[in-house]
C-alpha positions in Angstrom: 0.0 0.0 0.0 1.1 3.6 -0.7 1.7 5.7 2.4 -0.2 8.9 3.2 1.9 11.8 2.0 1.4 13.6 5.3 3.2 10.8 7.1 6.0 10.9 4.6 6.3 14.7 5.2 6.8 13.9 8.9 10.0 12.0 8.0 11.5 15.3 6.8 10.0 17.4 9.5 11.3 15.2 12.4 14.7 14.4 11.1 17.1 16.2 13.4 20.5 16.2 11.7 20.9 18.4 8.6 22.1 15.7 6.3 19.3 13.4 7.3 16.7 16.2 7.0 17.9 17.1 3.5 18.0 13.5 2.4 14.4 12.9 3.7 13.2 16.0 1.9 14.5 14.8 -1.4 13.2 11.3 -0.8 9.7 12.6 -0.2 9.9 14.6 -3.4 11.1 11.6 -5.4 8.4 9.3 -3.9 5.7 11.9 -4.6 6.8 12.3 -8.2 6.9 8.6 -8.7 3.4 8.1 -7.3 4.5 6.2 -4.3 2.6 8.4 -1.8 -1.2 8.6 -1.3 -3.1 11.9 -1.3 -5.4 12.3 1.7 -9.1 12.8 1.0 -10.6 16.2 1.6 -11.4 16.7 5.3 -9.5 13.5 6.3 -8.8 13.3 10.0 -5.9 15.3 11.2 -2.6 13.6 12.0 -0.5 14.5 15.0 2.3 16.8 13.8 5.2 16.9 16.3 7.7 19.7 16.6 10.5 19.6 14.0 13.7 17.7 14.7 16.7 19.9 15.6 20.4 19.2 15.9 22.2 20.0 19.1 23.8 23.1 17.4 23.2 25.9 16.6 22.4 27.3 20.0 19.2 29.3 19.8 19.4 32.8 21.3 17.5 36.1 21.1 17.9 37.8 17.7 20.0 40.6 19.2 22.6 38.1 20.3 23.1 36.6 16.8 26.6 37.7 15.6 26.8 40.2 12.8 30.2 41.0 11.2 31.4 43.1 8.3 31.6 41.2 5.0 35.2 42.2 4.3 36.5 39.2 6.2 35.9 35.5 5.9 34.5 35.4 9.4 32.0 38.1 8.5 30.9 36.3 5.4 30.6 33.1 7.3 28.4 34.8 9.8 26.0 36.0 7.1 26.0 32.6 5.4 25.3 30.9 8.7 22.2 33.0 9.2 21.1 32.2 5.7 21.7 28.5 6.3 19.5 28.6 9.5 16.7 30.3 7.5 16.9 27.6 4.8 17.0 24.8 7.4 13.9 26.1 9.1 12.2 26.6 5.7 12.5 22.9 5.0 10.4 22.3 8.1 7.9 25.0 7.2 7.2 23.4 3.9 6.8 19.8 5.2 4.8 21.0 8.2 2.4 22.6 5.8 2.0 19.4 3.9 1.6 17.3 7.0 -0.8 19.8 8.6 -2.9 21.1 5.7 -2.8 18.6 2.8 -6.3 17.5 3.6 -7.7 21.0 4.1 -11.2 21.0 2.6 -10.8 24.5 1.2 -8.4 23.1 -1.4 -10.5 21.8 -4.3 -10.2 18.1 -4.8 -9.2 18.6 -8.5 -6.3 20.8 -7.3 -5.1 19.0 -4.2 -2.4 17.1 -6.1 -1.0 20.5 -7.3 -1.2 21.9 -3.8 0.7 19.1 -2.2 3.2 18.9 -5.1 3.9 22.7 -4.8 4.9 22.5 -1.2 6.9 19.3 -1.5 8.8 21.0 -4.3 9.4 24.0 -2.0 10.7 21.7 0.7 13.1 20.0 -1.6 14.3 23.4 -2.9 15.0 24.6 0.6 17.0 21.4 1.3 19.0 22.1 -1.8 19.6 25.7 -0.7 20.7 24.6 2.7 23.2 22.1 1.3 24.7 24.7 -1.0 25.1 27.3 1.8 26.5 24.7 4.2 29.0 23.5 1.6 30.1 27.1 1.1 30.4 27.6 4.9 32.8 24.6 5.0 34.9 26.2 2.2 35.2 29.2 4.6 36.3 26.9 7.4 32.9 27.0 9.2 29.8 24.9 9.2 26.1 25.1 10.2 25.9 25.1 14.0 29.2 26.9 14.5 27.4 30.1 15.5 24.3 30.9 17.5 21.0 31.5 15.7 17.5 32.5 16.6 14.1 30.7 16.4 11.9 33.5 15.1 11.0 31.8 11.8 9.6 28.7 13.5 7.7 30.8 16.0 5.8 32.1 13.0 4.9 28.6 12.1 3.7 27.8 15.6 1.5 31.0 15.5 -0.2 29.9 12.3 -0.6 26.1 13.0 -4.4 26.4 13.3 -5.2 28.0 9.9 -3.9 27.5 6.4 -4.8 31.0 5.3 -2.7 32.4 8.1 0.2 30.1 7.4 0.2 31.1 3.7 -0.1 34.8 4.6 2.7 34.9 7.1 5.3 32.3 5.9 5.6 32.7 2.1 3.8 36.1 1.6 5.6 38.0 4.4 8.7 36.1 5.5 9.9 34.7 2.2 8.8 37.9 0.5 11.2 39.8 2.8 13.9 37.6 1.4 13.1 38.9 -2.0 13.7 42.4 -0.6 17.1 41.8 1.0 18.8 39.0 -0.9 19.8 41.0 -4.0 21.5 43.5 -1.8 23.3 40.9 0.1 24.5 39.3 -3.1 25.8 42.6 -4.4 27.7 43.2 -1.1 29.3 39.8 -1.4 30.4 40.5 -5.0 31.8 43.8 -3.7 33.8 41.8 -1.2 35.0 39.6 -4.2 33.1 36.6 -2.8 31.4 35.6 -6.1 30.8 32.0 -5.0 28.6 33.0 -2.1 26.9 35.7 -4.2 26.0 33.1 -6.9 24.4 30.9 -4.2 22.2 33.8 -3.0 21.2 34.4 -6.6 20.0 30.8 -7.0 18.1 31.1 -3.7 16.5 34.4 -4.8 15.3 33.1 -8.2 13.8 30.0 -6.5 12.1 32.0 -3.8 10.1 34.0 -6.3 8.3 30.8 -7.2 7.8 30.0 -3.5 6.2 33.4 -2.8 4.1 32.9 -5.9 2.9 29.6 -4.6 1.9 31.2 -1.3 0.0 34.0 -3.1 -1.7 31.6 -5.5 -3.0 29.2 -2.8 -3.9 32.0 -0.4 -6.3 33.2 -3.1 -7.7 29.7 -3.5 -8.4 29.5 0.2 -9.9 32.9 0.4 -12.2 32.0 -2.6 -13.3 28.9 -0.8 -14.1 30.9 2.3 -15.9 33.6 0.3 -13.7 36.4 1.5 -11.7 39.1 -0.4 -8.0 38.1 -0.4 -6.6 41.7 0.1 -8.7 42.4 3.2 -8.0 39.0 4.7 -4.3 39.4 4.2 -4.2 42.7 5.9 -6.2 41.3 8.8 -4.1 38.2 9.2 -0.8 40.1 9.0 -2.0 42.7 11.5 -3.2 40.1 14.0 -0.9 37.2 13.5 2.6 38.7 12.8 4.5 40.7 15.3 7.5 41.7 13.2 5.8 44.2 10.9 6.1 44.7 7.2 9.2 46.8 6.6 10.5 48.7 3.6 12.4 49.0 1.4 10.5 46.7 -0.9 11.7 44.9 -4.0 8.6 45.9 -6.0 9.8 44.1 -9.1 10.6 40.8 -7.4 7.4 40.9 -5.4 5.4 41.6 -8.6 7.0 38.7 -10.4 5.8 36.6 -7.4 2.2 37.8 -7.7 2.3 40.2 -4.8 0.9 43.6 -5.8 1.8 46.7 -3.8 -1.7 47.0 -2.5 -1.0 43.9 -0.3 2.1 45.0 1.6 2.6 48.8 1.3 -0.5 49.7 3.4 0.9 47.5 6.2 4.2 49.5 6.3 4.8 52.4 8.5 6.8 54.0 5.7 5.2 53.0 2.4 7.1 53.6 -0.8 5.8 55.7 -3.6 
């Protein structure tokens, strides 16, 4: 018998060591594409979704205690890449938690459920590939994932939206990943200015992939809102205002966000300093 795809997603979610988590992510993607995993029926009973597996390192500390250094030294570039690796590691869990928790959500039409599940499995596999690229680069800089402290803010956003698919889509891809579209090109440019083209090339790959991740969030958010009979713009503003503590901060990469299907009307009214 084929196994429920939600249970397979738990293999990636609960794997603790980075190598095991990445391998599980790619295995789930391969099994899904090969038809070896079963899609749950609409409204199928929820499964128990445990917290994600975590390695002993990095130590999790408040955001203000995460080290920041200038990019004109190998240590400074390693600190930046370590922070990015931590984001990508958590992003693997966000994608597979979404599959495990929401694959049977009745607001996803049955004729589109396969696409919904496939989109988020693909995202999870992308994030695993990103993590592996960044960690390999860290090792070239005589570092590794876990060598520095990190913070747990990204997963806290997942916990805050565990009860509602619309909230998860609004906060994870449409706010947090969209923020990556704003800042990643500048980081890549700074790395090139420091003559670290290898690291900059990795960030460019991540940026291009994450446009599609944000686009998936925006697309499925609209589907869920349509099923609920609510207007997506108003619901997005409500969910971000009530479910996200960090605020939506400029400057915005309007071009990148537009390519991902995020019009300015979604995010600029939520900013305290909207761009013209």
